[in-house]
C-alpha positions in Angstrom: 70.3 117.9 105.3 69.6 120.8 107.7 71.0 124.1 108.3 73.1 122.7 111.6 74.9 120.2 108.4 75.9 122.8 107.3 77.2 124.9 110.3 79.3 121.9 110.7 80.3 121.7 107.5 82.0 125.7 107.7 83.0 125.1 111.0 85.0 121.9 109.6 86.4 123.8 106.9 87.5 126.5 109.1 89.1 123.1 111.2 91.1 121.8 108.4 92.4 125.4 107.5 93.8 125.6 110.7 95.0 122.1 110.5 96.7 122.4 107.2 97.8 125.9 107.6 99.9 124.5 111.6 100.9 121.7 108.9 102.7 124.0 106.3 103.7 125.8 108.9 105.8 123.5 110.5 107.2 122.1 107.8 108.9 125.0 106.9 110.3 125.7 109.6 111.9 122.3 109.6 113.8 124.5 106.8 114.6 127.1 109.2 115.4 125.4 113.4 117.8 122.8 110.3 120.0 126.4 109.9 119.3 127.9 113.0 121.0 124.3 115.1 123.8 123.9 111.8 125.2 127.8 112.5 125.1 126.5 115.8 127.2 123.4 115.5 129.4 126.2 113.2 129.9 128.0 116.4 130.8 125.8 118.8 133.2 123.9 116.6 134.1 125.8 114.3 135.3 125.0 110.9 133.4 121.4 111.6 132.4 120.2 108.0 129.2 120.0 106.6 127.9 116.7 107.1 129.1 116.5 110.7 126.7 120.2 111.1 123.7 118.4 109.6 124.0 115.4 111.2 124.2 117.8 114.6 120.6 119.3 113.1 118.9 116.4 112.5 119.6 114.9 115.9 119.2 117.3 118.1 116.4 116.6 120.3 114.4 120.3 118.9 114.7 118.8 115.7 113.2 115.8 117.0 110.8 116.8 119.2 109.6 120.0 115.6 108.6 116.6 113.8 107.0 115.3 116.1 104.6 118.6 115.4 104.5 117.8 112.5 103.7 114.2 112.9 100.8 115.8 115.2 100.1 118.6 112.3 100.1 116.1 109.1 97.3 114.1 111.3 95.1 116.5 112.0 94.8 117.3 108.6 94.6 113.8 106.8 91.9 113.6 110.2 90.1 117.0 108.7 90.1 115.8 105.0 88.4 112.9 105.3 85.5 114.6 107.5 84.4 116.9 105.0 84.8 113.5 102.5 82.3 112.0 104.3 80.0 115.0 104.7 80.5 115.6 101.2 79.1 112.1 100.2 76.6 111.7 102.9 75.4 115.8 101.4 75.1 114.3 97.4 74.2 111.2 99.2 71.0 112.8 99.9 70.8 115.9 97.3 70.3 112.3 94.8 67.6 110.7 97.1 66.0 114.2 96.7 66.5 113.8 93.6 64.7 111.0 93.0 61.2 111.4 95.0 61.5 114.5 93.0 61.6 112.1 89.6 59.1 109.4 91.0 56.4 112.0 91.9 56.5 113.8 88.6 55.7 110.6 87.7 52.8 109.0 89.7 49.6 110.0 87.5 46.5 112.2 88.7 43.8 111.8 90.5 41.4 113.7 88.9 
């Protein structure tokens, strides 16, 4: 493993943190957007039933666009999580090989 590999792991960690924070933000904003759209339905049609407000919110283009954003954020987060896991597996493999080499060196008979 080189310093470049560790830099790559660090960069992936930064990207993953950003992707994960975006994913969580969008999931939380979904609740706010639903409330905003339900309030809009109520303002446009006072006294409308809650179920109709909710149906309006869930079918609104802004809500559907947000769902596409959530889909992209979840994909990005999962992709980066997988890349980090692959890098971790490569590191553990390298580490195991290094330990095996050291063990083999200590078992060699010394030539004097």
